[in-house]
N, C-alpha and C positions, 0 to 999 in steps of 0.2 A: 504494500500500500504506500505508494510513493507520494507523499505530500510535503516533503521538505524534511530537514534534519531535526531531531530532538525528541526527547520524551515529552509528551504533552498530555495535559489533563483536560477532560471534557468540558461540559457546559454548565451554566447555571441551572437550577432545578426546574425552571419553567420550560426548558427546551428538552431536547432528546436526552436519553440516559447518559450521564457523564462517563467519559472513557479515559483511559490512559493509552497514549500511543508511544511506542518505543521505537526510536529510529536510529539508523546508521548512516554514516557517510557525510558528504559535504552539505552545507546548508547556508542559508542567508540570515540566520538568527543571530542575535547579539549574545555573546557569551558574557558571563559576569562572575568574576572570581570571588566576589563577596556574597553572592546569592547563597542562601541556605534553605534547609527544609522549613525553618521558621518563616522566611520570606514567603515561601509558597503557601504555607498553611494560612498565613494572614491574608494573602491575596485571594485564595479560594474562599475564605470566610467573608472578607470585607468587600471585595470587588465582584467576585463571581457569585456571591451570596449562596454558596453551596457548602455542604458538609465535607471537609477534607477526608480523603481515605484514611482509615484508622492506622494503617501501617506506613503512611507516607514518609515519616521521619526515618524509619529504618531503611526504607528503600532508597531514599536520597543519600543517606550516609554510605550505603553499599555501592551505589552508582559512582560516587565520588572516589571511594577507595579503589574501585575497579579501574579508574582512570577516565571515566566519562567527564565531559565538560558540563558543569552546572550552568543552566541558562537563566536569564532574568525572566520572571513570570510574565512581565509585560512585553517581552520581545516577540510579538506575534506577527511581525512583518512576514508576508509570504505564506502564512498558514491560513487555513479556513478560520473565520472569526470566532468560532465557539470553542477554541482549544487554548490551553495554557502550556507553554514550553516548560519542561523540567530539566532535561539533560540531553546531551548528544554523545553518542558513542562513535569514536573514530576508528574502531578496529578494522573496518573494511573500507575505509574511505578511498583507498586506491582504486576500488571498483567504480567509483563515481556514482554509486547508487544512492538513492534517497528513500529508504524503506521505513515505513512506520507501522508498527503493530499495535493493535487495539486490545486493551484489557478492560473488561467491564468493571465498574465501580465495585470495590470489595475483593477483587481478584488480584490485587497487587501482590498478595502473598505468594501467588504462583511464580511471579518473576523473582521474588526473594528466594523461593525454594530452588528455582532453576540456577540462580547465581551460585548458591551454595553447592549444588551438585557439580556444576562445572568447575568451581574452584577446587573441589575435592578430587576431581578426575583428571584435571589438566596439570601435568607435571610442571608446566611453565608458570603456574599461578604463584606469584611471589607474595601475594597479599591474602593467602588463604586464611590464616589465623585471624587477621584483622577483619576480614569479611564475616567470619563466624561470630566474632565478638560483637560486631556492629549489628548483627541480626537479632541480638537480644534473646529474650524468652521465646519469641515467635520462632526464631531460627532453631532453637533447641527442640521445639515441638515438631518442626517440619523435617529436619534432616540432621543426622549425626555422621561425623566423618566415618567413612568405611561402609556406609549403607549401600552404596552402589556395588562395591565388591561383594558384599554379603548376599546381594540379590541374585548373583550368578547370571544376571542379564549381561550378555557380552557387548551389546551395542548401546551407546549412550543415548542416541535418539529414541530408541525403543523404550529405554528406562524413563526418559522424560515424558513420553506420551502415556506410559502406563502408570507411573507413580507421581508425576508432577502436574501435568495438564496439557492442553492442546495449544501448540504454538504454530503459526503459519509457516515460519521458516523451517521448522522441524518436519512438518508434514510434507512440505515441498521437497525437502532433501530426501525424505523417505521414498517419494514417488520417483525422483530422479535416480535413486539407487536401484529401484526395481527395474527401471529401463536399462541401466548399465548392466544388470544381471540377466537381461533378456526376458524378464518376467512381466509381460504386458498385462496379464490378468490382474496381478496384484497392484500394478500401477493404476489401473482403472478403478479397482475397488477402493484404493486409498484416495484417489481423486474424487470419487463420489462421496466418500465419507467426509472429506474436507468441506463439502457443500451443505451438509446437514444444517438446517436453519437454526438449531439450538447452539451450534458451535460458535459462529461469528455473525450474529444477527445484524442485518443492516449493511454488511460489507459485501462488495461485489468481487473482490479479489479471488475468493475460493472458486467462484463460478467461471471467472476468466481462466484461471489455472486449469480447471477441469475441462474447459473447452479446448485448451491447448493440448491437454492429454488425449482427449478424444480425437482431435485432428491428427495427432501424431500416429494413432493406431488405425487411421482410415475411417473413423466413425464420423463422417462429415455432417450428416443430418443431425446427429445427436450433439455434435460440437456447435452447430448453428443454434440449436435450442438453448444450450447452456450459455452461449454468448448473448443471446437475446434476453435470457433471464438476468444476466449480469448488468445489462444496460437499463434494467428496471430499478437498480439500486443507485444511490448517489454516485455520480461519475468520479468524484474525487477519491472514491474507494476502489477504483478499477485497478490501480497499480500500473497503469500504462496509459497511453493516449487512447481516447475513445475510438479514434479511427481504426486502430488495430483490432479492437473488439468488434466494431461494426463490419469489418471485412470478414471476420469469421461468421458473424451473424447473417451475412449475405443480405444486407440491406439493399433492396432493389425496388420495392413498390413505391408508388408516388407519395403516399402519405408519410412514410418514413423518410424518404428523400427530402420532402418539404421540411420535416422536423429537423433533419440534419442541417439544412441550409439556414434555418432560423437560428439554431444554436451556434453554428460556426460563424454567423454574422455578428455575434456579440464579442466585442473586443474588451480588453482590460484584465485586471488581476483582482484577487480577493481584496487587496488593500484599497483598490479604487472603488470597491462595492460596499465598503464598511458602512458608510453613512446611509446608504439606501437600505441596507439590511437592518441597521439600527432603527430607522424610521418605521420599517414594517413592524418591528417589535413594539414600538411606541404606539402605533395605531391599534395594536392588539391589546394595549394596556399593560404590557410587560416592560415597565420602565427599568427595573433592575437588570433585566437581560440586555436592554438597549445600552445601558451605561457600561456593562461589561464588554459588549461588542465594540464600543467606541474606545475603550481604554487601550493605550499603547505607550511604550516607553518614549 
């Protein structure tokens, strides 16, 4: 889900369900060496008028220890207006990617759990002890050093999916590994599993990825249906340009072509649309949301 770099937190309570988006790669956001979890907690309470995630402080500490760059909560330039930047991970910046993963409110513990597992299993993790200490009591409940080895599960991704939670990048790696092994059936099964509505509700990326999987195995008609399903979700969640998905969807009838022309005729960025979006919320009587939308560093 490529929406720019940064971990970002979702929206005020009057809008859609708040989310955390975890991102990698280059970005246009403003970094802030002085920003802390306290800054973000206050921002979410006072500006976004939302309840901060219960485990946000632990997560922020762990992200910083891991080497992520903490972002200013008001540095929303280039992002959709209803998110709050938390941190940016530069581990795969060389790829030039800008991927953002969404975690539903209350599921930040899954990311904490994952960080602990990866710290325990990666020999190169120099901050393992510090990460476990920062995770506090929650970390002790989630994972103890050596749990992965004791599980006798040989593959880290399989362990994460079975014992920690569902992550888009892990599921996509699993599918790609099936293809590398020549197991197309398992690749299709995993791709279909990825799209279950209870897993990543509101996001188009799973459907786009599944469409690509189906196209790769020659299931053109099914790929078209999956792509059209993806285009029914917000386009900022596609993870690619909408034209790429439209090509798989085989948009060719007059009504859809007209829609494409209307959409592509709109120029500008999210930043240029902020005032209009805020005005819409004001018209709906959601002044707190409008204030949050307009806030920026």
